[in-house]
Structures are given as C-alpha cells and as structure tokens.
PDB file with SEQRES, HELIX, SHEET and CRYST1 records, atoms N, CA, C and O in Angstrom:
SEQRES   1 A   87  MET MET THR GLN GLN LEU ILE TRP SER ASN TRP HIS LEU          
SEQRES   2 A   87  ASP GLN VAL CYS LEU SER PHE CYS LEU ILE VAL ASN ALA          
SEQRES   3 A   87  ILE ASP THR LEU GLY THR VAL TYR GLY VAL SER GLY LEU          
SEQRES   4 A   87  VAL SER HIS VAL ALA GLU CYS LEU SER LEU GLN GLY LEU          
SEQRES   5 A   87  GLN ASP THR ILE ARG HIS PHE LEU TYR ASN GLN LEU ASN          
SEQRES   6 A   87  PRO ASP ALA GLU ILE PRO GLY ASP ARG ALA ASP LEU CYS          
SEQRES   7 A   87  ALA CYS PRO VAL PHE HIS GLY LYS VAL                          
HELIX    1 AA1 MET A    2  TYR A   34  1                                  33    
HELIX    2 AA2 VAL A   40  CYS A   46  1                                   7    
HELIX    3 AA3 LEU A   52  LEU A   64  1                                  13    
HELIX    4 AA4 LEU A   77  ALA A   79  5                                   3    
CRYST1    1.000    1.000    1.000  90.00  90.00  90.00 P 1           1          
ATOM      1  N   MET A   1      -6.468  -2.120  30.380  1.00  0.00           N  
ATOM      2  CA  MET A   1      -5.591  -3.110  29.785  1.00  0.00           C  
ATOM      3  C   MET A   1      -4.693  -3.734  30.863  1.00  0.00           C  
ATOM      4  O   MET A   1      -4.516  -4.952  30.896  1.00  0.00           O  
ATOM      5  N   MET A   2      -4.129  -2.900  31.740  1.00  0.00           N  
ATOM      6  CA  MET A   2      -3.251  -3.398  32.789  1.00  0.00           C  
ATOM      7  C   MET A   2      -4.003  -4.331  33.731  1.00  0.00           C  
ATOM      8  O   MET A   2      -3.471  -5.364  34.141  1.00  0.00           O  
ATOM      9  N   THR A   3      -5.242  -3.970  34.077  1.00  0.00           N  
ATOM     10  CA  THR A   3      -6.055  -4.813  34.948  1.00  0.00           C  
ATOM     11  C   THR A   3      -6.296  -6.164  34.305  1.00  0.00           C  
ATOM     12  O   THR A   3      -6.223  -7.196  34.973  1.00  0.00           O  
ATOM     13  N   GLN A   4      -6.580  -6.165  33.020  1.00  0.00           N  
ATOM     14  CA  GLN A   4      -6.810  -7.423  32.309  1.00  0.00           C  
ATOM     15  C   GLN A   4      -5.545  -8.284  32.327  1.00  0.00           C  
ATOM     16  O   GLN A   4      -5.626  -9.502  32.489  1.00  0.00           O  
ATOM     17  N   GLN A   5      -4.375  -7.654  32.160  1.00  0.00           N  
ATOM     18  CA  GLN A   5      -3.116  -8.395  32.214  1.00  0.00           C  
ATOM     19  C   GLN A   5      -2.894  -8.976  33.600  1.00  0.00           C  
ATOM     20  O   GLN A   5      -2.444 -10.115  33.723  1.00  0.00           O  
ATOM     21  N   LEU A   6      -3.198  -8.222  34.637  1.00  0.00           N  
ATOM     22  CA  LEU A   6      -3.034  -8.720  35.997  1.00  0.00           C  
ATOM     23  C   LEU A   6      -3.971  -9.878  36.273  1.00  0.00           C  
ATOM     24  O   LEU A   6      -3.576 -10.862  36.898  1.00  0.00           O  
ATOM     25  N   ILE A   7      -5.199  -9.771  35.817  1.00  0.00           N  
ATOM     26  CA  ILE A   7      -6.157 -10.861  36.003  1.00  0.00           C  
ATOM     27  C   ILE A   7      -5.658 -12.105  35.293  1.00  0.00           C  
ATOM     28  O   ILE A   7      -5.671 -13.196  35.862  1.00  0.00           O  
ATOM     29  N   TRP A   8      -5.212 -11.943  34.031  1.00  0.00           N  
ATOM     30  CA  TRP A   8      -4.710 -13.086  33.280  1.00  0.00           C  
ATOM     31  C   TRP A   8      -3.474 -13.657  33.961  1.00  0.00           C  
ATOM     32  O   TRP A   8      -3.319 -14.874  34.059  1.00  0.00           O  
ATOM     33  N   SER A   9      -2.587 -12.769  34.437  1.00  0.00           N  
ATOM     34  CA  SER A   9      -1.359 -13.198  35.094  1.00  0.00           C  
ATOM     35  C   SER A   9      -1.674 -13.999  36.350  1.00  0.00           C  
ATOM     36  O   SER A   9      -1.088 -15.058  36.572  1.00  0.00           O  
ATOM     37  N   ASN A  10      -2.590 -13.507  37.167  1.00  0.00           N  
ATOM     38  CA  ASN A  10      -2.972 -14.220  38.385  1.00  0.00           C  
ATOM     39  C   ASN A  10      -3.633 -15.549  38.063  1.00  0.00           C  
ATOM     40  O   ASN A  10      -3.362 -16.555  38.718  1.00  0.00           O  
ATOM     41  N   TRP A  11      -4.504 -15.558  37.051  1.00  0.00           N  
ATOM     42  CA  TRP A  11      -5.143 -16.808  36.648  1.00  0.00           C  
ATOM     43  C   TRP A  11      -4.088 -17.797  36.171  1.00  0.00           C  
ATOM     44  O   TRP A  11      -4.129 -18.976  36.521  1.00  0.00           O  
ATOM     45  N   HIS A  12      -3.141 -17.310  35.368  1.00  0.00           N  
ATOM     46  CA  HIS A  12      -2.096 -18.165  34.832  1.00  0.00           C  
ATOM     47  C   HIS A  12      -1.245 -18.732  35.967  1.00  0.00           C  
ATOM     48  O   HIS A  12      -0.921 -19.919  35.955  1.00  0.00           O  
ATOM     49  N   LEU A  13      -0.884 -17.914  36.933  1.00  0.00           N  
ATOM     50  CA  LEU A  13      -0.098 -18.375  38.065  1.00  0.00           C  
ATOM     51  C   LEU A  13      -0.873 -19.421  38.859  1.00  0.00           C  
ATOM     52  O   LEU A  13      -0.301 -20.415  39.304  1.00  0.00           O  
ATOM     53  N   ASP A  14      -2.169 -19.199  39.036  1.00  0.00           N  
ATOM     54  CA  ASP A  14      -3.001 -20.191  39.722  1.00  0.00           C  
ATOM     55  C   ASP A  14      -2.977 -21.521  38.988  1.00  0.00           C  
ATOM     56  O   ASP A  14      -2.922 -22.580  39.613  1.00  0.00           O  
ATOM     57  N   GLN A  15      -3.019 -21.468  37.652  1.00  0.00           N  
ATOM     58  CA  GLN A  15      -3.006 -22.694  36.857  1.00  0.00           C  
ATOM     59  C   GLN A  15      -1.666 -23.412  36.987  1.00  0.00           C  
ATOM     60  O   GLN A  15      -1.626 -24.639  37.072  1.00  0.00           O  
ATOM     61  N   VAL A  16      -0.575 -22.658  37.004  1.00  0.00           N  
ATOM     62  CA  VAL A  16       0.755 -23.252  37.161  1.00  0.00           C  
ATOM     63  C   VAL A  16       0.859 -23.916  38.533  1.00  0.00           C  
ATOM     64  O   VAL A  16       1.363 -25.033  38.646  1.00  0.00           O  
ATOM     65  N   CYS A  17       0.383 -23.231  39.574  1.00  0.00           N  
ATOM     66  CA  CYS A  17       0.415 -23.797  40.926  1.00  0.00           C  
ATOM     67  C   CYS A  17      -0.446 -25.046  41.012  1.00  0.00           C  
ATOM     68  O   CYS A  17      -0.049 -26.038  41.623  1.00  0.00           O  
ATOM     69  N   LEU A  18      -1.621 -25.001  40.402  1.00  0.00           N  
ATOM     70  CA  LEU A  18      -2.498 -26.159  40.391  1.00  0.00           C  
ATOM     71  C   LEU A  18      -1.830 -27.324  39.673  1.00  0.00           C  
ATOM     72  O   LEU A  18      -1.885 -28.458  40.147  1.00  0.00           O  
ATOM     73  N   SER A  19      -1.199 -27.051  38.530  1.00  0.00           N  
ATOM     74  CA  SER A  19      -0.504 -28.098  37.785  1.00  0.00           C  
ATOM     75  C   SER A  19       0.597 -28.716  38.633  1.00  0.00           C  
ATOM     76  O   SER A  19       0.763 -29.936  38.656  1.00  0.00           O  
ATOM     77  N   PHE A  20       1.349 -27.866  39.332  1.00  0.00           N  
ATOM     78  CA  PHE A  20       2.426 -28.371  40.165  1.00  0.00           C  
ATOM     79  C   PHE A  20       1.864 -29.238  41.288  1.00  0.00           C  
ATOM     80  O   PHE A  20       2.407 -30.304  41.579  1.00  0.00           O  
ATOM     81  N   CYS A  21       0.780 -28.786  41.919  1.00  0.00           N  
ATOM     82  CA  CYS A  21       0.168 -29.572  42.998  1.00  0.00           C  
ATOM     83  C   CYS A  21      -0.303 -30.926  42.486  1.00  0.00           C  
ATOM     84  O   CYS A  21      -0.142 -31.940  43.166  1.00  0.00           O  
ATOM     85  N   LEU A  22      -0.880 -30.946  41.295  1.00  0.00           N  
ATOM     86  CA  LEU A  22      -1.313 -32.215  40.705  1.00  0.00           C  
ATOM     87  C   LEU A  22      -0.122 -33.129  40.451  1.00  0.00           C  
ATOM     88  O   LEU A  22      -0.199 -34.335  40.684  1.00  0.00           O  
ATOM     89  N   ILE A  23       0.969 -32.559  39.977  1.00  0.00           N  
ATOM     90  CA  ILE A  23       2.174 -33.350  39.728  1.00  0.00           C  
ATOM     91  C   ILE A  23       2.721 -33.908  41.038  1.00  0.00           C  
ATOM     92  O   ILE A  23       3.081 -35.083  41.112  1.00  0.00           O  
ATOM     93  N   VAL A  24       2.786 -33.069  42.068  1.00  0.00           N  
ATOM     94  CA  VAL A  24       3.296 -33.524  43.362  1.00  0.00           C  
ATOM     95  C   VAL A  24       2.414 -34.640  43.912  1.00  0.00           C  
ATOM     96  O   VAL A  24       2.928 -35.639  44.414  1.00  0.00           O  
ATOM     97  N   ASN A  25       1.097 -34.484  43.827  1.00  0.00           N  
ATOM     98  CA  ASN A  25       0.193 -35.528  44.303  1.00  0.00           C  
ATOM     99  C   ASN A  25       0.356 -36.808  43.502  1.00  0.00           C  
ATOM    100  O   ASN A  25       0.325 -37.902  44.066  1.00  0.00           O  
ATOM    101  N   ALA A  26       0.532 -36.681  42.185  1.00  0.00           N  
ATOM    102  CA  ALA A  26       0.732 -37.863  41.345  1.00  0.00           C  
ATOM    103  C   ALA A  26       2.024 -38.563  41.713  1.00  0.00           C  
ATOM    104  O   ALA A  26       2.067 -39.791  41.793  1.00  0.00           O  
ATOM    105  N   ILE A  27       3.086 -37.788  41.940  1.00  0.00           N  
ATOM    106  CA  ILE A  27       4.361 -38.388  42.328  1.00  0.00           C  
ATOM    107  C   ILE A  27       4.228 -39.097  43.658  1.00  0.00           C  
ATOM    108  O   ILE A  27       4.723 -40.211  43.830  1.00  0.00           O  
ATOM    109  N   ASP A  28       3.556 -38.449  44.604  1.00  0.00           N  
ATOM    110  CA  ASP A  28       3.361 -39.051  45.919  1.00  0.00           C  
ATOM    111  C   ASP A  28       2.595 -40.357  45.804  1.00  0.00           C  
ATOM    112  O   ASP A  28       2.974 -41.363  46.405  1.00  0.00           O  
ATOM    113  N   THR A  29       1.514 -40.341  45.030  1.00  0.00           N  
ATOM    114  CA  THR A  29       0.696 -41.544  44.853  1.00  0.00           C  
ATOM    115  C   THR A  29       1.482 -42.641  44.148  1.00  0.00           C  
ATOM    116  O   THR A  29       1.514 -43.784  44.602  1.00  0.00           O  
ATOM    117  N   LEU A  30       2.118 -42.283  43.033  1.00  0.00           N  
ATOM    118  CA  LEU A  30       2.893 -43.282  42.291  1.00  0.00           C  
ATOM    119  C   LEU A  30       4.073 -43.780  43.108  1.00  0.00           C  
ATOM    120  O   LEU A  30       4.414 -44.962  43.071  1.00  0.00           O  
ATOM    121  N   GLY A  31       4.690 -42.871  43.843  1.00  0.00           N  
ATOM    122  CA  GLY A  31       5.804 -43.265  44.698  1.00  0.00           C  
ATOM    123  C   GLY A  31       5.372 -44.263  45.748  1.00  0.00           C  
ATOM    124  O   GLY A  31       6.091 -45.220  46.037  1.00  0.00           O  
ATOM    125  N   THR A  32       4.193 -44.044  46.324  1.00  0.00           N  
ATOM    126  CA  THR A  32       3.659 -44.969  47.319  1.00  0.00           C  
ATOM    127  C   THR A  32       3.317 -46.311  46.681  1.00  0.00           C  
ATOM    128  O   THR A  32       3.654 -47.367  47.216  1.00  0.00           O  
ATOM    129  N   VAL A  33       2.652 -46.259  45.545  1.00  0.00           N  
ATOM    130  CA  VAL A  33       2.231 -47.491  44.862  1.00  0.00           C  
ATOM    131  C   VAL A  33       3.435 -48.295  44.373  1.00  0.00           C  
ATOM    132  O   VAL A  33       3.494 -49.513  44.543  1.00  0.00           O  
ATOM    133  N   TYR A  34       4.402 -47.588  43.759  1.00  0.00           N  
ATOM    134  CA  TYR A  34       5.548 -48.281  43.171  1.00  0.00           C  
ATOM    135  C   TYR A  34       6.777 -48.290  44.073  1.00  0.00           C  
ATOM    136  O   TYR A  34       7.815 -48.833  43.698  1.00  0.00           O  
ATOM    137  N   GLY A  35       6.671 -47.702  45.238  1.00  0.00           N  
ATOM    138  CA  GLY A  35       7.783 -47.694  46.171  1.00  0.00           C  
ATOM    139  C   GLY A  35       8.980 -46.887  45.696  1.00  0.00           C  
ATOM    140  O   GLY A  35      10.125 -47.249  45.967  1.00  0.00           O  
ATOM    141  N   VAL A  36       8.718 -45.797  44.988  1.00  0.00           N  
ATOM    142  CA  VAL A  36       9.793 -44.968  44.442  1.00  0.00           C  
ATOM    143  C   VAL A  36       9.860 -43.659  45.224  1.00  0.00           C  
ATOM    144  O   VAL A  36       8.851 -42.981  45.414  1.00  0.00           O  
ATOM    145  N   SER A  37      11.048 -43.323  45.667  1.00  0.00           N  
ATOM    146  CA  SER A  37      11.290 -42.018  46.278  1.00  0.00           C  
ATOM    147  C   SER A  37      12.767 -41.716  46.095  1.00  0.00           C  
ATOM    148  O   SER A  37      13.546 -42.584  45.700  1.00  0.00           O  
ATOM    149  N   GLY A  38      13.136 -40.503  46.381  1.00  0.00           N  
ATOM    150  CA  GLY A  38      14.532 -40.122  46.259  1.00  0.00           C  
ATOM    151  C   GLY A  38      14.691 -38.849  45.470  1.00  0.00           C  
ATOM    152  O   GLY A  38      13.784 -38.019  45.410  1.00  0.00           O  
ATOM    153  N   LEU A  39      15.854 -38.703  44.865  1.00  0.00           N  
ATOM    154  CA  LEU A  39      16.136 -37.508  44.086  1.00  0.00           C  
ATOM    155  C   LEU A  39      15.165 -37.390  42.934  1.00  0.00           C  
ATOM    156  O   LEU A  39      14.728 -38.392  42.366  1.00  0.00           O  
ATOM    157  N   VAL A  40      14.831 -36.158  42.594  1.00  0.00           N  
ATOM    158  CA  VAL A  40      13.841 -35.909  41.559  1.00  0.00           C  
ATOM    159  C   VAL A  40      14.211 -36.599  40.242  1.00  0.00           C  
ATOM    160  O   VAL A  40      13.332 -37.109  39.547  1.00  0.00           O  
ATOM    161  N   SER A  41      15.484 -36.621  39.898  1.00  0.00           N  
ATOM    162  CA  SER A  41      15.898 -37.268  38.650  1.00  0.00           C  
ATOM    163  C   SER A  41      15.616 -38.766  38.686  1.00  0.00           C  
ATOM    164  O   SER A  41      15.212 -39.341  37.676  1.00  0.00           O  
ATOM    165  N   HIS A  42      15.823 -39.402  39.830  1.00  0.00           N  
ATOM    166  CA  HIS A  42      15.554 -40.838  39.979  1.00  0.00           C  
ATOM    167  C   HIS A  42      14.061 -41.126  39.887  1.00  0.00           C  
ATOM    168  O   HIS A  42      13.641 -42.047  39.186  1.00  0.00           O  
ATOM    169  N   VAL A  43      13.270 -40.342  40.590  1.00  0.00           N  
ATOM    170  CA  VAL A  43      11.818 -40.533  40.570  1.00  0.00           C  
ATOM    171  C   VAL A  43      11.272 -40.317  39.166  1.00  0.00           C  
ATOM    172  O   VAL A  43      10.450 -41.100  38.690  1.00  0.00           O  
ATOM    173  N   ALA A  44      11.725 -39.259  38.504  1.00  0.00           N  
ATOM    174  CA  ALA A  44      11.265 -38.965  37.144  1.00  0.00           C  
ATOM    175  C   ALA A  44      11.605 -40.108  36.196  1.00  0.00           C  
ATOM    176  O   ALA A  44      10.793 -40.484  35.351  1.00  0.00           O  
ATOM    177  N   GLU A  45      12.795 -40.653  36.338  1.00  0.00           N  
ATOM    178  CA  GLU A  45      13.207 -41.759  35.470  1.00  0.00           C  
ATOM    179  C   GLU A  45      12.380 -43.017  35.757  1.00  0.00           C  
ATOM    180  O   GLU A  45      11.905 -43.671  34.828  1.00  0.00           O  
ATOM    181  N   CYS A  46      12.212 -43.349  37.011  1.00  0.00           N  
ATOM    182  CA  CYS A  46      11.460 -44.562  37.385  1.00  0.00           C  
ATOM    183  C   CYS A  46       9.999 -44.497  36.966  1.00  0.00           C  
ATOM    184  O   CYS A  46       9.409 -45.509  36.589  1.00  0.00           O  
ATOM    185  N   LEU A  47       9.419 -43.306  37.031  1.00  0.00           N  
ATOM    186  CA  LEU A  47       7.992 -43.151  36.727  1.00  0.00           C  
ATOM    187  C   LEU A  47       7.749 -42.617  35.319  1.00  0.00           C  
ATOM    188  O   LEU A  47       6.617 -42.291  34.961  1.00  0.00           O  
ATOM    189  N   SER A  48       8.802 -42.529  34.531  1.00  0.00           N  
ATOM    190  CA  SER A  48       8.711 -42.031  33.144  1.00  0.00           C  
ATOM    191  C   SER A  48       8.040 -40.653  33.078  1.00  0.00           C  
ATOM    192  O   SER A  48       7.143 -40.421  32.267  1.00  0.00           O  
ATOM    193  N   LEU A  49       8.489 -39.761  33.935  1.00  0.00           N  
ATOM    194  CA  LEU A  49       7.950 -38.399  33.976  1.00  0.00           C  
ATOM    195  C   LEU A  49       8.989 -37.431  33.421  1.00  0.00           C  
ATOM    196  O   LEU A  49       9.566 -36.628  34.154  1.00  0.00           O  
ATOM    197  N   GLN A  50       9.216 -37.524  32.107  1.00  0.00           N  
ATOM    198  CA  GLN A  50      10.162 -36.616  31.482  1.00  0.00           C  
ATOM    199  C   GLN A  50       9.695 -35.182  31.703  1.00  0.00           C  
ATOM    200  O   GLN A  50       8.507 -34.883  31.592  1.00  0.00           O  
ATOM    201  N   GLY A  51      10.611 -34.325  32.008  1.00  0.00           N  
ATOM    202  CA  GLY A  51      10.274 -32.917  32.206  1.00  0.00           C  
ATOM    203  C   GLY A  51       9.902 -32.558  33.634  1.00  0.00           C  
ATOM    204  O   GLY A  51       9.618 -31.395  33.922  1.00  0.00           O  
ATOM    205  N   LEU A  52       9.898 -33.529  34.530  1.00  0.00           N  
ATOM    206  CA  LEU A  52       9.517 -33.247  35.918  1.00  0.00           C  
ATOM    207  C   LEU A  52      10.450 -32.222  36.548  1.00  0.00           C  
ATOM    208  O   LEU A  52       9.998 -31.269  37.182  1.00  0.00           O  
ATOM    209  N   GLN A  53      11.739 -32.418  36.372  1.00  0.00           N  
ATOM    210  CA  GLN A  53      12.700 -31.502  36.980  1.00  0.00           C  
ATOM    211  C   GLN A  53      12.530 -30.089  36.427  1.00  0.00           C  
ATOM    212  O   GLN A  53      12.612 -29.115  37.176  1.00  0.00           O  
ATOM    213  N   ASP A  54      12.293 -29.975  35.124  1.00  0.00           N  
ATOM    214  CA  ASP A  54      12.085 -28.655  34.522  1.00  0.00           C  
ATOM    215  C   ASP A  54      10.798 -28.015  35.035  1.00  0.00           C  
ATOM    216  O   ASP A  54      10.759 -26.809  35.277  1.00  0.00           O  
ATOM    217  N   THR A  55       9.752 -28.813  35.202  1.00  0.00           N  
ATOM    218  CA  THR A  55       8.476 -28.301  35.711  1.00  0.00           C  
ATOM    219  C   THR A  55       8.652 -27.749  37.126  1.00  0.00           C  
ATOM    220  O   THR A  55       8.111 -26.695  37.460  1.00  0.00           O  
ATOM    221  N   ILE A  56       9.403 -28.460  37.940  1.00  0.00           N  
ATOM    222  CA  ILE A  56       9.666 -27.990  39.302  1.00  0.00           C  
ATOM    223  C   ILE A  56      10.454 -26.681  39.263  1.00  0.00           C  
ATOM    224  O   ILE A  56      10.183 -25.768  40.043  1.00  0.00           O  
ATOM    225  N   ARG A  57      11.422 -26.592  38.362  1.00  0.00           N  
ATOM    226  CA  ARG A  57      12.223 -25.369  38.249  1.00  0.00           C  
ATOM    227  C   ARG A  57      11.348 -24.183  37.838  1.00  0.00           C  
ATOM    228  O   ARG A  57      11.501 -23.085  38.373  1.00  0.00           O  
ATOM    229  N   HIS A  58      10.433 -24.399  36.890  1.00  0.00           N  
ATOM    230  CA  HIS A  58       9.532 -23.324  36.463  1.00  0.00           C  
ATOM    231  C   HIS A  58       8.614 -22.914  37.617  1.00  0.00           C  
ATOM    232  O   HIS A  58       8.349 -21.728  37.809  1.00  0.00           O  
ATOM    233  N   PHE A  59       8.136 -23.886  38.376  1.00  0.00           N  
ATOM    234  CA  PHE A  59       7.300 -23.596  39.532  1.00  0.00           C  
ATOM    235  C   PHE A  59       8.071 -22.760  40.552  1.00  0.00           C  
ATOM    236  O   PHE A  59       7.546 -21.777  41.074  1.00  0.00           O  
ATOM    237  N   LEU A  60       9.303 -23.146  40.833  1.00  0.00           N  
ATOM    238  CA  LEU A  60      10.115 -22.404  41.793  1.00  0.00           C  
ATOM    239  C   LEU A  60      10.387 -20.984  41.319  1.00  0.00           C  
ATOM    240  O   LEU A  60      10.445 -20.056  42.126  1.00  0.00           O  
ATOM    241  N   TYR A  61      10.553 -20.814  40.014  1.00  0.00           N  
ATOM    242  CA  TYR A  61      10.726 -19.468  39.456  1.00  0.00           C  
ATOM    243  C   TYR A  61       9.510 -18.604  39.810  1.00  0.00           C  
ATOM    244  O   TYR A  61       9.657 -17.459  40.238  1.00  0.00           O  
ATOM    245  N   ASN A  62       8.306 -19.165  39.626  1.00  0.00           N  
ATOM    246  CA  ASN A  62       7.084 -18.423  39.970  1.00  0.00           C  
ATOM    247  C   ASN A  62       7.028 -18.090  41.449  1.00  0.00           C  
ATOM    248  O   ASN A  62       6.599 -17.001  41.829  1.00  0.00           O  
ATOM    249  N   GLN A  63       7.461 -19.025  42.287  1.00  0.00           N  
ATOM    250  CA  GLN A  63       7.427 -18.785  43.724  1.00  0.00           C  
ATOM    251  C   GLN A  63       8.395 -17.678  44.136  1.00  0.00           C  
ATOM    252  O   GLN A  63       8.100 -16.882  45.027  1.00  0.00           O  
ATOM    253  N   LEU A  64       9.541 -17.638  43.484  1.00  0.00           N  
ATOM    254  CA  LEU A  64      10.554 -16.638  43.828  1.00  0.00           C  
ATOM    255  C   LEU A  64      10.336 -15.297  43.138  1.00  0.00           C  
ATOM    256  O   LEU A  64      10.868 -14.277  43.574  1.00  0.00           O  
ATOM    257  N   ASN A  65       9.554 -15.298  42.063  1.00  0.00           N  
ATOM    258  CA  ASN A  65       9.325 -14.085  41.271  1.00  0.00           C  
ATOM    259  C   ASN A  65       7.827 -13.884  41.009  1.00  0.00           C  
ATOM    260  O   ASN A  65       7.401 -13.888  39.854  1.00  0.00           O  
ATOM    261  N   PRO A  66       7.030 -13.709  42.061  1.00  0.00           N  
ATOM    262  CA  PRO A  66       5.584 -13.625  41.867  1.00  0.00           C  
ATOM    263  C   PRO A  66       5.130 -12.448  41.006  1.00  0.00           C  
ATOM    264  O   PRO A  66       4.048 -12.495  40.419  1.00  0.00           O  
ATOM    265  N   ASP A  67       5.934 -11.406  40.926  1.00  0.00           N  
ATOM    266  CA  ASP A  67       5.552 -10.227  40.150  1.00  0.00           C  
ATOM    267  C   ASP A  67       6.268 -10.143  38.805  1.00  0.00           C  
ATOM    268  O   ASP A  67       6.250  -9.095  38.159  1.00  0.00           O  
ATOM    269  N   ALA A  68       6.888 -11.220  38.385  1.00  0.00           N  
ATOM    270  CA  ALA A  68       7.631 -11.215  37.123  1.00  0.00           C  
ATOM    271  C   ALA A  68       6.688 -11.003  35.947  1.00  0.00           C  
ATOM    272  O   ALA A  68       5.552 -11.475  35.952  1.00  0.00           O  
ATOM    273  N   GLU A  69       7.171 -10.295  34.951  1.00  0.00           N  
ATOM    274  CA  GLU A  69       6.376 -10.068  33.743  1.00  0.00           C  
ATOM    275  C   GLU A  69       6.219 -11.350  32.935  1.00  0.00           C  
ATOM    276  O   GLU A  69       5.220 -11.534  32.240  1.00  0.00           O  
ATOM    277  N   ILE A  70       7.197 -12.226  33.028  1.00  0.00           N  
ATOM    278  CA  ILE A  70       7.164 -13.489  32.299  1.00  0.00           C  
ATOM    279  C   ILE A  70       6.829 -14.597  33.297  1.00  0.00           C  
ATOM    280  O   ILE A  70       7.568 -14.787  34.263  1.00  0.00           O  
ATOM    281  N   PRO A  71       5.734 -15.334  33.087  1.00  0.00           N  
ATOM    282  CA  PRO A  71       5.403 -16.429  33.998  1.00  0.00           C  
ATOM    283  C   PRO A  71       6.441 -17.550  33.896  1.00  0.00           C  
ATOM    284  O   PRO A  71       7.120 -17.694  32.880  1.00  0.00           O  
ATOM    285  N   GLY A  72       6.547 -18.326  34.949  1.00  0.00           N  
ATOM    286  CA  GLY A  72       7.563 -19.369  35.029  1.00  0.00           C  
ATOM    287  C   GLY A  72       7.568 -20.349  33.880  1.00  0.00           C  
ATOM    288  O   GLY A  72       8.637 -20.770  33.439  1.00  0.00           O  
ATOM    289  N   ASP A  73       6.403 -20.725  33.384  1.00  0.00           N  
ATOM    290  CA  ASP A  73       6.381 -21.714  32.307  1.00  0.00           C  
ATOM    291  C   ASP A  73       6.864 -21.140  30.984  1.00  0.00           C  
ATOM    292  O   ASP A  73       7.118 -21.882  30.035  1.00  0.00           O  
ATOM    293  N   ARG A  74       6.991 -19.819  30.922  1.00  0.00           N  
ATOM    294  CA  ARG A  74       7.523 -19.173  29.718  1.00  0.00           C  
ATOM    295  C   ARG A  74       8.942 -18.670  29.924  1.00  0.00           C  
ATOM    296  O   ARG A  74       9.611 -18.275  28.969  1.00  0.00           O  
ATOM    297  N   ALA A  75       9.399 -18.683  31.161  1.00  0.00           N  
ATOM    298  CA  ALA A  75      10.749 -18.201  31.470  1.00  0.00           C  
ATOM    299  C   ALA A  75      11.782 -19.166  30.906  1.00  0.00           C  
ATOM    300  O   ALA A  75      11.579 -20.380  30.875  1.00  0.00           O  
ATOM    301  N   ASP A  76      12.883 -18.598  30.468  1.00  0.00           N  
ATOM    302  CA  ASP A  76      13.988 -19.415  29.991  1.00  0.00           C  
ATOM    303  C   ASP A  76      14.461 -20.285  31.150  1.00  0.00           C  
ATOM    304  O   ASP A  76      14.580 -19.807  32.279  1.00  0.00           O  
ATOM    305  N   LEU A  77      14.724 -21.536  30.881  1.00  0.00           N  
ATOM    306  CA  LEU A  77      15.090 -22.474  31.934  1.00  0.00           C  
ATOM    307  C   LEU A  77      16.341 -22.032  32.688  1.00  0.00           C  
ATOM    308  O   LEU A  77      16.477 -22.313  33.879  1.00  0.00           O  
ATOM    309  N   CYS A  78      17.250 -21.347  32.009  1.00  0.00           N  
ATOM    310  CA  CYS A  78      18.476 -20.894  32.697  1.00  0.00           C  
ATOM    311  C   CYS A  78      18.164 -19.798  33.721  1.00  0.00           C  
ATOM    312  O   CYS A  78      18.992 -19.518  34.589  1.00  0.00           O  
ATOM    313  N   ALA A  79      16.987 -19.174  33.634  1.00  0.00           N  
ATOM    314  CA  ALA A  79      16.581 -18.164  34.615  1.00  0.00           C  
ATOM    315  C   ALA A  79      15.901 -18.798  35.829  1.00  0.00           C  
ATOM    316  O   ALA A  79      15.685 -18.131  36.841  1.00  0.00           O  
ATOM    317  N   CYS A  80      15.569 -20.075  35.727  1.00  0.00           N  
ATOM    318  CA  CYS A  80      14.872 -20.773  36.801  1.00  0.00           C  
ATOM    319  C   CYS A  80      15.874 -21.388  37.764  1.00  0.00           C  
ATOM    320  O   CYS A  80      16.956 -21.807  37.352  1.00  0.00           O  
ATOM    321  N   PRO A  81      15.520 -21.447  39.055  1.00  0.00           N  
ATOM    322  CA  PRO A  81      16.448 -22.038  40.027  1.00  0.00           C  
ATOM    323  C   PRO A  81      16.662 -23.537  39.766  1.00  0.00           C  
ATOM    324  O   PRO A  81      15.761 -24.246  39.319  1.00  0.00           O  
ATOM    325  N   VAL A  82      17.852 -23.977  40.052  1.00  0.00           N  
ATOM    326  CA  VAL A  82      18.186 -25.397  39.882  1.00  0.00           C  
ATOM    327  C   VAL A  82      17.623 -26.175  41.057  1.00  0.00           C  
ATOM    328  O   VAL A  82      17.682 -25.718  42.198  1.00  0.00           O  
ATOM    329  N   PHE A  83      17.076 -27.349  40.779  1.00  0.00           N  
ATOM    330  CA  PHE A  83      16.544 -28.200  41.833  1.00  0.00           C  
ATOM    331  C   PHE A  83      16.966 -29.632  41.572  1.00  0.00           C  
ATOM    332  O   PHE A  83      16.629 -30.207  40.537  1.00  0.00           O  
ATOM    333  N   HIS A  84      17.696 -30.202  42.502  1.00  0.00           N  
ATOM    334  CA  HIS A  84      18.135 -31.606  42.406  1.00  0.00           C  
ATOM    335  C   HIS A  84      17.764 -32.368  43.672  1.00  0.00           C  
ATOM    336  O   HIS A  84      18.333 -33.422  43.956  1.00  0.00           O  
ATOM    337  N   GLY A  85      16.815 -31.837  44.428  1.00  0.00           N  
ATOM    338  CA  GLY A  85      16.473 -32.407  45.726  1.00  0.00           C  
ATOM    339  C   GLY A  85      15.610 -33.647  45.659  1.00  0.00           C  
ATOM    340  O   GLY A  85      15.328 -34.186  44.589  1.00  0.00           O  
ATOM    341  N   LYS A  86      15.203 -34.076  46.826  1.00  0.00           N  
ATOM    342  CA  LYS A  86      14.348 -35.260  46.943  1.00  0.00           C  
ATOM    343  C   LYS A  86      12.885 -34.882  46.826  1.00  0.00           C  
ATOM    344  O   LYS A  86      12.473 -33.785  47.203  1.00  0.00           O  
ATOM    345  N   VAL A  87      12.119 -35.807  46.301  1.00  0.00           N  
ATOM    346  CA  VAL A  87      10.666 -35.654  46.212  1.00  0.00           C  
ATOM    347  C   VAL A  87      10.027 -36.892  46.812  1.00  0.00           C  
ATOM    348  O   VAL A  87       8.801 -36.997  46.851  1.00  0.00           O  
TER     349      VAL A  87                                                      
END                                                                             
C-alpha cells in the first residue's frame, strides 16, 4: 500500500511540475507575443490568467516540501509560500 502511495505521489508531483512548466512556457510565449512582462500579478491580469499566482505558490510548496503528505495543489494556500516576483 505504501509503495502504491509513493508511486501515485511521485506521478502526481510529476504532473504538477509538468503543469507548471507548461504554464511558464505559455507565459513566456504570450509575453513575447503580447509584449507583457513584469510582476506575476500584472502578467496574470494582462493575459487573463486567473489563478496564476496561486498556481505558482502551490508549485513552490511542492519544491520546498517534496516529501509532504499533502501535494501542493491540495495544500491550503496559506501553507504555500508567497510569491509576488517577476515572470
């Protein structure tokens, strides 16, 4: 049972990382096409990407807590690190 949970956990983390990479690539592409860059809140607003900042926070939670029992996308947002940086 534990092995199955670890396999699922690793697969789930891979999916979260893949999702984040796709989002970053989309932002980069859209930013280049539309000339948008800057703080994550500005980019999210300009490109109508509601939830971008929260997605980044969940991703960072996974990066900082790779062995957490609760994956980042299920973690309470207040447990995730705050991110207001540039993208």
